[in-house]
C-alpha positions as CSV (number, residue, x, y, z in Angstrom):
1,X,-6.7,11.7,12.9
2,X,-5.1,11.0,16.2
3,X,-2.7,13.6,17.2
4,X,0.1,11.0,17.4
5,X,-0.5,10.3,13.6
6,X,-0.1,14.0,12.7
7,X,3.7,13.7,12.1
8,X,3.2,10.7,9.7
9,X,0.7,12.8,7.6
10,X,3.1,15.8,7.7
11,X,5.9,13.6,6.3
12,X,3.7,12.3,3.5
13,X,2.4,15.8,2.7
14,X,6.0,17.3,2.8
15,X,7.1,14.5,0.4
16,X,4.1,15.0,-1.9
17,X,4.3,18.8,-2.0
18,X,8.0,18.7,-2.4
19,X,7.8,16.9,-5.6
20,X,6.7,20.2,-7.2
21,X,4.3,18.6,-9.5
22,X,1.7,21.0,-11.0
23,X,-1.9,20.6,-10.2
24,X,-1.6,19.4,-6.6
25,X,-3.6,21.0,-3.9
26,X,-4.0,20.5,-0.2
27,X,-7.6,20.2,1.0
28,X,-9.8,18.1,3.3
29,X,-12.4,15.5,2.6
30,X,-14.9,14.4,5.3
31,X,-12.8,16.5,7.7
32,X,-9.6,14.6,7.0
33,X,-6.4,15.8,5.3
34,X,-6.3,15.2,1.6
35,X,-4.1,16.0,-1.3
36,X,-5.6,16.2,-4.7
37,X,-3.9,16.0,-8.1
38,X,-5.8,17.5,-11.0
39,X,-8.9,17.8,-8.9
40,X,-8.8,14.1,-8.0
41,X,-8.0,12.4,-4.8
42,X,-4.4,11.6,-4.8
43,X,-3.4,10.6,-1.2
44,X,-5.4,11.1,2.0
45,X,-5.9,9.9,5.6
46,X,-8.5,7.3,6.4
47,X,-10.6,8.1,9.5
48,X,-11.8,4.5,9.5
49,X,-8.3,2.9,9.7
50,X,-6.3,5.9,10.9
51,X,-3.8,5.4,8.1
52,X,-2.8,6.9,4.9
53,X,-4.6,5.8,1.6
54,X,-2.8,5.4,-1.7
55,X,-4.2,4.7,-5.1
56,X,-3.0,1.4,-6.7
57,X,-4.6,-1.0,-9.1
58,X,-6.5,-3.9,-7.2
59,X,-4.1,-6.6,-8.5
60,X,-1.0,-4.7,-7.2
61,X,-2.8,-3.9,-3.9
62,X,-3.5,-7.6,-3.5
63,X,0.2,-8.4,-4.1
64,X,1.4,-5.7,-1.7
65,X,-0.9,-7.0,1.0
66,X,0.1,-10.6,0.4
67,X,3.9,-9.8,0.2
68,X,4.1,-7.4,3.1
69,X,1.0,-7.4,5.4
70,X,3.0,-5.8,8.1
71,X,3.1,-2.6,6.0
72,X,0.1,-2.7,3.6
73,X,-3.5,-3.6,4.3
74,X,-7.0,-3.1,3.1
75,X,-10.2,-2.8,5.1
76,X,-13.8,-3.7,4.1
77,X,-14.5,0.0,3.4
78,X,-11.8,0.1,0.6
79,X,-11.9,-3.5,-0.5
80,X,-13.7,-2.8,-3.8
81,X,-11.6,0.2,-4.7
82,X,-8.2,0.5,-6.2
83,X,-6.7,1.6,-2.9
84,X,-4.2,0.3,-0.4
85,X,-3.6,1.6,3.2
86,X,-0.2,1.7,4.8
87,X,0.3,1.2,8.5
88,X,1.5,4.6,9.7
89,X,4.4,3.2,11.8
90,X,5.7,1.4,8.7
91,X,5.7,4.4,6.4
92,X,8.0,3.7,3.5
93,X,8.7,7.1,1.9
94,X,10.6,5.6,-1.1
95,X,7.5,3.5,-2.0
96,X,5.2,6.5,-1.4
97,X,7.1,8.7,-3.7
98,X,7.2,6.3,-6.5
99,X,3.5,5.7,-6.1
100,X,2.6,9.4,-5.9
101,X,4.6,10.2,-9.1
102,X,3.0,7.3,-10.9
103,X,-0.5,8.2,-9.8
104,X,0.1,11.9,-10.6
105,X,1.2,11.0,-14.1
106,X,-1.8,8.7,-14.7
107,X,-4.2,11.4,-13.5
108,X,-2.5,14.2,-15.4
109,X,-4.1,15.8,-18.4
110,X,-2.0,15.2,-21.5
111,X,-1.1,18.9,-22.0
112,X,0.0,19.1,-18.3
113,X,2.0,16.0,-18.5
114,X,3.7,17.1,-21.9
115,X,4.5,20.6,-20.3
116,X,5.9,19.1,-17.2
117,X,8.1,16.6,-19.1
118,X,9.4,19.3,-21.5
119,X,10.4,21.5,-18.5
120,X,12.1,18.6,-16.8
121,X,14.0,17.8,-20.0
122,X,15.0,21.4,-20.3
123,X,16.6,21.2,-16.8
124,X,18.5,18.1,-17.8
125,X,16.5,15.7,-15.7
126,X,16.3,12.1,-16.8
127,X,13.2,11.1,-18.6
128,X,10.3,10.0,-16.3
129,X,9.2,6.4,-16.2
130,X,6.1,6.2,-18.4
131,X,2.9,5.1,-16.7
132,X,0.2,3.3,-18.6
133,X,-1.1,4.8,-21.7
134,X,-4.1,7.0,-21.4
135,X,-7.0,6.5,-23.8
């Protein structure tokens, strides 16, 4: 990661860790900063594109890239994967937060998700938006 990009990653990392979601860990992959949720890659920094990488379904990624190519893009390296890159200078923290929560929920084991939702309900928080159903 170029040194001038470190503040962008630090904002993403602070946002992600600040969500207080269980099962999230900070690590590295191929020498690049990575956050994992439930042992799976959650958000990370691409050394190829020098940009953050987020999980999204391919159809959604294609719509994001088409609707806002100034913010979202994909490289040949990621073309066949359900991932999208975000231009660091266009970091959209609101989109990133919504995406991170959705992906965390999709990757969470059912027991972790249930316990998390019950704790949130006990604190009087609104019910979370439900992601796709797990099989």
